[in-house]
TORGU-935966 format. One line per 8 residues: number of its first residue (from 1); their letters; for each residue y, z, x negated of N, C-alpha, C, CB. Coordinates in steps of 0.001 Angstrom, whole numbers, plus 524288, in hexadecimal, padded with zeros to 5 digits. Atoms other than C-alpha are relative to their C-alpha. Glycine has a CB too. Example, Ala and Ser with C-alpha at 12.3 -4.5 7.8 and 13.67 -1.06 7.14 Angstrom:
<sites>
1	AS	7FB5A:80000:7FC86:7EE6C:81E78:7CFF4:804B0:80000:7FC7C:8001B:804DE:803E0 ~ 7FB5A:7FFC4:80334:7FBDC:81BE4:7CA9A:80442:802DA:80302:801CE:7FA79:7FE62 $
</sites>
This chain:
<sites>
1	XXXXXXXX	7FB73:80214:7FD30:7F0F3:8185D:7EF5D:7FE43:7FD41:8050F:8031D:7FC24:7FC75 ~ 801FE:8027C:7FB3F:7E865:813EC:7FA98:8027A:80266:804D7:7FA09:8007D:80049 ~ 7FDAF:7FD44:7FB81:7EE29:81E25:803B6:80575:7FDD9:8011A:80041:805FE:7FEFE ~ 7FAAA:80201:7FF56:7FBF1:81922:80161:7FFD2:7FA44:801AD:80332:8009D:7FADA ~ 80065:8058C:7FEC6:7F7D4:80AFF:8020E:7FE81:7FF3D:805B8:7FBFE:7FD52:7FC69 ~ 801B4:8005C:7FA8B:7F17B:80D6E:80F40:804AF:8004A:803A4:7FC11:80462:80150 ~ 7FB54:7FF58:7FCAF:7FEBD:81136:81495:80363:7FB11:7FFC3:8033E:804E2:7FE3E ~ 7FCD4:804BA:800B9:80548:804F6:80F18:80599:80112:801AD:7FDB6:7FB57:80323 $
9	XXXXXXXX	7FAAB:7FE8B:7FE74:8121A:80C17:81130:803EF:7FD7A:7FC41:800AC:80615:8000B ~ 7FC6A:8023A:803DC:817FD:806C7:804A9:7FE4D:7FA75:7FEA2:80037:80371:7FB03 ~ 8011F:8057C:80128:81863:7F7F4:8034F:80036:7FEE5:7FA29:803D7:7FC78:802DB ~ 80009:800B8:805AB:814C7:7F82E:7F4FD:7FBE5:7FBEF:7FE72:7FEEF:80542:7FD34 ~ 80389:80435:80198:80ED0:7EB6D:7EFFD:7FD47:8013D:7FADE:802FB:7FAE0:7FF83 ~ 8028A:7FE69:804E8:808C7:7F32C:7E4CC:7FA7C:801D8:800FD:80321:80452:7FD4A ~ 80530:7FDDF:7FEF0:7FD82:7FB81:7E965:7FE98:7FF60:805C2:7FFBD:805C9:7FE6D ~ 800E9:80079:7FA67:7FF34:7F9C8:7F805:7FFB0:7FA3C:80197:8045B:802CD:80315 $
17	XXXXX	8000B:8059A:7FEEB:7FEFB:7EB13:7F6D2:7FB36:7FE8D:80347:80010:7FCD9:7FADA ~ 804D7:80159:7FD3A:7F0DB:7EA85:7FB6F:7FFF6:80251:80581:7FB34:801F2:7FCEB ~ 7FFCC:7FD81:7FADA:7F42C:7F364:80701:8045F:7FDBA:80359:800BE:805E6:7FF6B ~ 7FB9A:80242:7FD1D:800E1:7ECD0:80A9E:7FEA6:7FA7A:801DA:804FB:7FFE7:7FC8F ~ 80150:8051E:7FDAE:7FEC8:7E129:813C0:803AC:7FBA5:7FE42:8001B:80061:805EB $
</sites>
């Protein structure tokens, strides 16, 4: 899920929390 997280298109505080500022 690193590819999706890199985009940070979806503000999901689940797996993208570490990618979302």
